[in-house]
N, C-alpha and C positions, 0 to 999 in steps of 0.2 A: 321299346314300345311294341306291343304285339299287333297294333293296328286297329282301326275302326272298321267293323263290318256292318254294312247296312242291313237292318232287319227287314225282311219282306213283309208284305201285308198278310200273307198266310201265317207267318210266325206271330205277328202282332195280334192277330185275331183268333189264334188257336186256343188261348187260355186267358182267364181274367188276371189282371194285375192288381196289386195293392194300390199302386200310385201310377197315374199317367201324367207326365209333365208335357204340357203343350207350350212350345216355344223353345228354340235352341240358341237363344242369346246367352250372355254370361249368367243371368239370373236363372234361366231354365237349366243350364248345364250344372250350376252349383246345386240347384234343387234336386236334380237327378243324382248327383254325387252324394248329397246328404241323405237322400232316401235310401239308396242302396247301401251306404255305410251302416244305416240303422237296420239293415236286414230285410227290407221290404222288396217285394218283387216289383220292379220298376221298368217303365218304358218312357222314352222321350221321342216326340215327333216335332218336326219343324217344317213349315210349309215351303220355305225357300232353302237357303243355305245357312249353316250355323253362323251366328254372330254377324249377319249381314246388315242388321239395323243399327241401333244406337250403340250396341256393344263395340262395333267396329269404328263408329264415328265418334271418337273421343279424343281428349287431349293426351291420352296415354299416361296420365299421372295417377298414382295410388297415393291418396291424400292421408296425412296423419292427423288432421283435425285442428291445426293451429288456427285456421280461420274461425273456428267455433268459439274461440275466446272472445271475439268481437260480439258474438250473439249470446254470450254467457250460457252456452249450451254444453254443460259438463258431460252429460250422458253421451251425446253424439261425439264429442271430443275424444272421450275414452274409447268408444267403439271404433272410431277411425284409427286411432293409434294402434289398437290391438289388431285390426284387420290389415293395416299396412305391414305390420310385423309378420302376420300370417302369410301374406302374398310373398314376401321376401324369403320366408323360410321354406315354403312349399315349391317355389319356382325361382331359385336364385339365379339361374341363367337368363330368365326372361324378365325378371323384375329387379332392377339395379338401382342403387342410391343415386340421387341427383340433387345437387346443391342449388338452393334458391337464394336470390338477393332481391329485395324490394327497396325502393328509395324511401328515405325518411326526410321530412322537411320541417323547418321551424323547430319550436321547442314545446309545442302544445300536444294535442292528441295525435298529430301526424308525426311527432318527433321521436328521438331516441329514448327519452325517459319513458314515454308511454309504451313503446314497443318492448323495452327492457322489462317493464312490469308484466306485460302480456306474455313475454317469453318465459319469465320466471313462473308465472301462474300455469302456463302450459306444461312446463317441465315438471312441476309438482303434481299436476293432475294426471299426467301420463306416466308417472313413475311405475315401473314394473310392467308396462305394456308396450314400450317402444321397440324392444329388441336391441341387439348390439350395434346396428348400423345406422341408427337415426337419432344421434345426439346433435350437439352443436347449435342449438337454437339460441339466438341472442342478437347483440348489436355490434356492428363494426363502425370504425371511424368514418368521417366524411371522405377522407383521402382514400381509404380502402374501398368504400362504396363507389367513388368516382372511377377507380380502376376497374371495378367489376362492371359498372354500367356504361362507361365510356360515353358516347354521344347520346345515349338514352337517359342520362342523368337529368333531372329537372332543375330549374333554378331554385336556389335556396336550399340545396342539399346539405343536411346536417348529420347524416349517418346512413347506415344501411341495416335493414333487418335481414337476418340470415336463418335458414333452417334447411333441413334435408328431408325430402320425400322420396318415394319410389317412382321409377319410370318403367313402363311396360315397353320392352324393346320391340315386341311384335304381338299385337292383340290377336291376330289370327292364330299364331302359334300357341298362345296361352289358351285360347278357346279350345283348340284341339287337345291340349294337355288336360284340361278339366274334363272334357268329354271322354277322353281315354281313361281317366281315373274312374269315371262313372261306369264305363264299359268293363273295366277290370274287376269291379265289384258286382257285375251281373246285369247292368242296365241294358235293355234292348233299345237300339237307337236307329232312327231313320230321318234323314233330311228329305226335302221335296215330297213330304207326306202331309197334305193339307187337311186340317180339321174343318169339315163343312158345318158342323154343329154338334151340340152335346146331346147324348142320349138321356132323355128326361122322362122318368116314370115315377108316378106317385110321389111327387115332391122331392125326388132324389135324382142326382146325376149319377148315372151308372156307366159312363164311358163317353166315347165320341165316335161320330160318323166321319170317316176319312176317305180321301182319294189319293192314291199314289200318282203323283204327277209325272213319274217316269214311265210307268206301265199303263196308266189310265184306269187301273182297277179301283173299285170302291168296296168298302166294308166297314165293320165296326170293331172298335177296341174297347173291351170291357175293363172297368177299373172301379175300385171301391172309393177312391179319392182322385179328383182331377185338380192339378195345380196349373192354373192358366198364367203363364209367364210370358205374355205376348205384348207387353208394352202398351202402345197407344191403341192396339187392336183389342185389348182385353174387354173394354166396355161393349163394343159392337158384337164381339163373339158371344158374350154372356147375355146380352140384351134379350134374346128370344125366350130365355128361361127364367127371367127375373121380373119382379114387380116393378112398377114405375118408380116407386120410392127408392128401390135398390139401385136402379140405373143411375139415379142422381148422385150416388156416392162415388162414382168414378171421377178422377181428376180430369181437368182440361190439359191440353198439351200445347207446347210451342216448339219451334225449331231451335236446335243448338248447333252452332257452326264453329268448326275449327279449321284453320287453313294451313297447308304446307307451302312454304315459300322456299325459293332456291338458295337463299342466303344461309350461311352458317354464322351464328352470333357468338360462338365461344363454347365453353364446356360446362356452363351452368345456366340455369333458368333465370330469366330476368323479369321483374314485374314493372309494368307501366300503368299509370292511373288514368282512366278515361274521364270524360266530363260528365257522365251520367250520374245520377244519384245512387246511393247505396241503401239497402234495407237493414244494415247492421245496427245493433244497439249502440255500439261505438263506431260512429260513421267517420271514416278517414277521408271523406270528400269525393268519392267517386269509385266506380267499379274497377277492380284490378284485372288486367289482362296479363297473361304470361307468354313470354317468348321462350320456348323450350328447344334445346338442341336435340336433333334426332337424325341419325343416318346421314350425317353431313349436311343436313338441311335444318330448317326451323319450323316447328309447329306452333301456331299462335292461337290462343283462345281464352275463354270461350265466349262467343257472342250469341245472345238469345234474340230470336225474332218471332213475330206472330206467324201462325200458319197462313198459307195463301188464302185469300178471300176476294170478294168483289172489289174491295178497295185496297187490297194489299198485293203488290206485284212480287212474286217469289224471286224473280231474277235480280231484284235490287238489293237483296240481303247481303251478298258478298261485297258489293260496292259500298253499301252503307258501313259495313264492318271496316273496310279499308279506310274509309273516311274518318271513322272514329279513331282508328290507330294512328293515322297521319296527323290528326289534330292533337292527339295526346302526345305524340312524339314525332315532330316534323322530320327528324333525321332518318326516320324509316323510309319515307318517300315511296311507299308501296304502290304498285299499279297492278292491274289484272294480269299483266304479262309475267309478274313475279310469282303468281299463284300456280303451283303444280297440281294441287289436289284440294278438294273441299270435302271435309268430313261433315255430313249433314244428317244429324239424327233428331230424335224427338224426345223431349223431356216433360215430365209433369210440371205445369206452371199455371199461374193465374195471369190472365191478359186483360188489361183495362179495355173496357168497351167504349173507347173514345177515339179521337183523331190520332192520338199518339200511339195507341196500342202498346203501351208499356208492358213489358214482360217481367214477372217476378217468379223466379225459379222456386219450386218447392224444395225444402231442405230435408224432408222426411219421406220415406217410402210409404206405400199404401198396401195394406194387407187386409183383404176383405174375405171373411168367412161367410158364405151365402146360406148357411144353415137356416137362418131366420128369414131368408128372402124367397123361400119356395124352391131352393136348389141345394139341398143338403148334399155335402160331398164335393162341392165346388169351392175352391179357394183361388181368388185372384191376387196375383203378386205383381206389384208395379214398383220398380226401383227407381232411385234417383242418382245413385253413384255406383260406378264400377267397383270402387273400394269395398263397399259393404255388401256385395252380392252374397258372400258366404253366410254372414250373420243374418241377413234377411231370409235366406233359404232355410237356415236353421229354425228361425221363428215360424216360417211357413210350415215346416214339417212338424213343429210342436203343435200347431193348429191341426194339421192332418192327423196327428196321433190321437186326438180326441175322437175322431171318426173311426180310426183303425183300432183303438183300444189298447195301444201299446205303451210301454214305458221306455225311456231312453237312459241307459246307464251312463255313469260318469266316464267310463272308459271310452264309450262311443263318442261322447262329446269331446274328449281329449283328442281322439283320433281325427275328428273333423278338423281340428285346429292344427294338428301336427303331421298328418300323413302326407308325405311329399307327392307331388304330381309326377306322372311319368315324364321322362325326358322325351322331347320331340326333335325331329331332324331339323337341321338348319334350313332356312328358307332362302338364303342368299344364293343368287345365281346370276351369271352374266347374261344380259338380255340378247347378246349377239352370239352366244355359244349354243349352237343347235343341239349338240349332244347333251350338254348339261341341262338345257331346257327340257328336252325329251325325257331324260332320266328323272328330273324333278317332277314333271307332269305325271309321268307314270306312277311315281311313288305316291303323289297326291291322290291318284285314282285308286290304287291298290290298298293304301294304308290309311288314308285320311278322308275317305268318302267324298272326294270331289266327283260330282256327277256331271258337271258341265265345264266348259272352258272357263267361263266366268268364275265358277267356284275355285278352280285351280289358280287362276291368275290374280283374282281380286283378294282372296283370303288365304291362299296357301303359299303365295310368293308376293313380296312387297313391290311388284312392278308398277302397278297403277298409282299407288299413293306416293311413290318416289318420283313420279313423272317420267319413268323410263319409256312410256309409250307415247309421249308427246314430242313435239319438235320435229325436225326434218327426218330423224330416224324412226319416228313413231309408226307411220304407215307400214314400212317394211317389217318392223318388229311384230306388228299385229298380224300381218299376213304369215310370217314365220310361225307364230303361235298357232294360228288356225290350221296351217299345214300339218304341224306336229299333232294337233288334236285329231285331225281327220285320220292320220296314220294310226293313232291309238284308239280310234273309235269313240272319241269324246265329243259330244255335241257342242257346237260353238260357232257356227258360221255367221251368226248375227252379232257376235261379240265386237264391241267398239265400232259398229257399223253406223 
C-alpha cells in the first residue's frame, strides 16, 4: 500500500471536481472508489475521522441474506449474497467465513422442517452469487445443535439451523483499505475537513464550503455533483437548500448497539431468541441476537433503542440490552462488568411515538436525488447495512451519471465487483510494548492519515474495542500512549480523560 496522503484545502479548492463525496464512512469510501473507478475526478472529505460513526459501530458481520427468506424479499436476498462474495473476494484477509448456528424448537414454523425449506429456497435463490466459501446452509440434528449451543440451547430443542456468513476481522483496517483503493485511482481525500454548508446557486449545488479542522482554514470545494454520505447528518446538512417537502423525505434514526464482552463462546456464532416481537412475514417468535466470537472475546448484537429524549435516558440502553439477553438466556448472566466496549451507532428506523418507543429498523437504504427539490446535483445516500455499501454506492453513481452525462461500461462494472483492495498493515500490537506502539502509531500517522491520538488508537489499532485500556493497567497504558503521541507530535492530551 502506498499510503493515504491528506489533501490540503489548497489542493481541494484549486480546481473543480466531477464528484465530491461528503462523509468518510464505509458508504462514502465506497462511493469515492466507485466514482474514481468510473474515471471521474473525485474528492472525499470527512469532518472527523474515517469510519468513526456507524461504520465502526457494527456487529462486524457481512450478511448473505438468509434472513430475507423470512421477509420473502428475493431482490435483497440476492443482492446480499452477491455483496458478501464481493467482500470476501476483494479483502480475503479482512473478511473471513464464520459459521452460524441458531436453535430450532418444536415442529412448526420454528422447527427443522420450516428451516430446511427456507434453507433450500435460499440456496436456490442465491445460486451463482454465493462464491466458493459460503455453502452449507441447512439443518443439523438436535444432538449436534446441543453440542454447538451448549448452555445457550433453549428448552424443546429439535434441531439447529446452520449457515455461513462473513466476519470483518477489523472494520478500521477495512475502511483504510477501501479508502486506499479510492486514492489509488485518483481520489483526493481529507479527514477532519468539515462541510459547513453546500454552495447553492440558481437551483444547483456547485460544491461545498468547508473548514479544515486541523489548520483552521476555510474555503470552497467546487464539484458538479455532491454525494452526501453522512448518515444521520444528511437531513440537517441538506435542509438549508431544500424545500420543506423534500426535508420530510429523510428517514428517522435510532440507536444500534453491539457490545463486546470478555468471554469467548467458541469458534462459531450462536443465535438466541429474545422476547420481543418480530416484523418478519414468517415470524419465528422473537428477535434473534447473535453471539459472535472475535479476537478471543464475544461481540453480541444488535439491539435497537430510541434516540435520547425528554423521557428516554440514554444511559439505560446497555442495561436494557443486558436484561433482554439474560432473560432470553439466563446462562449468560451478563453484568456491566463483563462489557469491555459498546459499539453505539445510528441506523434509519421508525420509532413508535408512545410509551414503549418500539424501534423498527428499516431494511432498505435511502437514495435521494434532489434535482426536483431545488438542489440539482445533490444526492443524499443513507445506508442500512455494511454489506451492501458497494451496491448502494454504485446506484448512487448511476444517479450521478445523469447529471454528469456519462455512460458506464460493462468492464468498469465488473472492475467494481472484482478489483481487490490494497493490503493493509496488521493492526495487532502489544499494549505494553512501547517500541511497537510507537512504530504502529507513526505508521498510522505517515501512511493512514491518523491526525490525532484518538484516530490512531480507536481506528488504526484495536486497543479500545478489546478493552486493553480498561482495568488496573488501563491508566498506565493511556499515559504511555499520550507520551508516545507527544514525542511524535500527534495531538491527544485529552484522549480518554
